[in-house]
C-alpha positions in Angstrom: -70.4 72.1 6.2 -68.9 74.3 3.4 -70.1 74.4 -0.1 -67.1 73.5 -2.8 -67.1 76.0 -5.5 -65.9 74.3 -9.0 -64.4 76.1 -12.4 -65.5 74.6 -15.2 -63.9 75.9 -18.3 -65.4 74.5 -21.7 -66.2 76.3 -24.8 -69.4 73.8 -25.8 -72.2 75.5 -23.5 -74.1 72.4 -23.9 -71.4 70.3 -22.2 -71.0 73.4 -19.7 -75.0 73.7 -19.0 -75.4 69.9 -18.2 -72.4 69.3 -16.1 -73.8 73.0 -14.0 -76.9 71.2 -13.5 -75.7 68.4 -11.9 -73.2 69.7 -10.1 -75.6 72.3 -8.3 -77.7 69.2 -7.8 -75.4 68.0 -6.0 -74.9 71.6 -3.6 -71.9 72.4 -5.5 -71.1 76.3 -6.2 -70.6 76.3 -9.9 -69.0 79.0 -12.2 -68.2 78.3 -15.7 -66.1 80.1 -18.5 -66.4 79.6 -22.3 -63.0 80.0 -23.1 -59.5 79.7 -21.3 -59.0 83.7 -20.9 -62.2 83.8 -18.9 -61.3 80.6 -17.3 -58.2 82.1 -15.5 -59.8 85.4 -15.0 -62.8 82.8 -12.9 -60.1 81.1 -11.2 -58.1 84.3 -10.1 -61.3 86.0 -9.2 -63.0 83.4 -6.9 -60.1 81.0 -6.3 -62.4 77.7 -6.7 -61.9 74.3 -5.1 -61.5 72.2 -8.2 -61.1 72.9 -11.9 -62.4 71.4 -15.0 -60.9 72.6 -18.3 -61.5 71.5 -21.8 -58.3 71.8 -24.1 -59.3 72.7 -27.2 -60.8 76.2 -27.1 -60.1 79.2 -28.8 -58.4 82.0 -27.3 -56.3 79.9 -25.2 -56.3 76.4 -24.8 -56.3 74.3 -21.9 -52.4 74.1 -21.3 -52.6 77.7 -21.6 -55.3 78.0 -18.9 -53.3 75.3 -16.9 -49.8 76.8 -17.4 -51.5 80.4 -15.9 -53.1 78.6 -13.0 -49.7 76.7 -12.0 -47.9 80.0 -12.4 -49.8 82.3 -10.1 -49.3 81.6 -6.0 -52.9 81.8 -5.6 -54.1 78.9 -7.8 -51.1 77.0 -8.3 -52.2 74.3 -5.8 -56.1 74.0 -7.0 -56.6 70.4 -8.4 -57.0 71.0 -11.9 -58.4 67.9 -14.5 -58.4 68.4 -18.2 -62.2 67.1 -19.3 -61.3 66.7 -22.9 -62.9 64.3 -26.0 -59.1 63.7 -27.0 -58.6 60.4 -24.6 -56.0 58.4 -26.1 -53.1 57.6 -23.9 -50.8 60.2 -25.1 -53.3 62.8 -24.7 -53.3 61.7 -21.0 -49.9 61.5 -20.5 -49.3 65.1 -21.9 -51.7 66.5 -19.7 -50.2 65.0 -16.3 -46.5 66.0 -17.7 -48.1 69.9 -18.1 -49.1 69.6 -14.5 -52.7 68.4 -14.7 -53.9 66.8 -11.6 -56.2 64.0 -13.4 -57.8 63.6 -16.7 -61.5 63.0 -17.6 -62.8 61.8 -21.3 -66.0 63.4 -22.6 -68.4 62.0 -22.1 -67.8 61.8 -18.4 -70.1 60.1 -16.2 -71.7 61.9 -13.1 -69.6 59.1 -10.7 -66.0 59.7 -12.3 -67.1 63.6 -12.1 -68.1 63.3 -8.5 -64.9 60.8 -7.4 -62.5 63.6 -9.0 -64.3 66.5 -6.9 -64.1 63.8 -3.6 -61.0 62.7 -4.1 -59.2 66.1 -4.4 -61.1 68.7 -2.2 -60.4 68.5 1.5 
């Protein structure tokens, strides 16, 4: 069985470290990036199986990251979930219209995170 690689892009290191620890326990390979620019670079370098990305970040927001990911042939089909504190219906719909696979509101539960991974990574 192959190891699934998850890319976490979030400027809140506490959130990132907590999710990273949990995913490592579940035997996922986890790469993290602290802003959108570094997240895009990591996506191109590591070609992860799934991406979880915050929306509100310095340098490049989540929508900018999604646009870059979807514009590149190497990464355009990677499942991409917004992981954000913005949890209004209009925020969810804006993310889906922008091309996101899904939307996880912070704080997300471990079960929701695993369900998103298992439901979208073949």
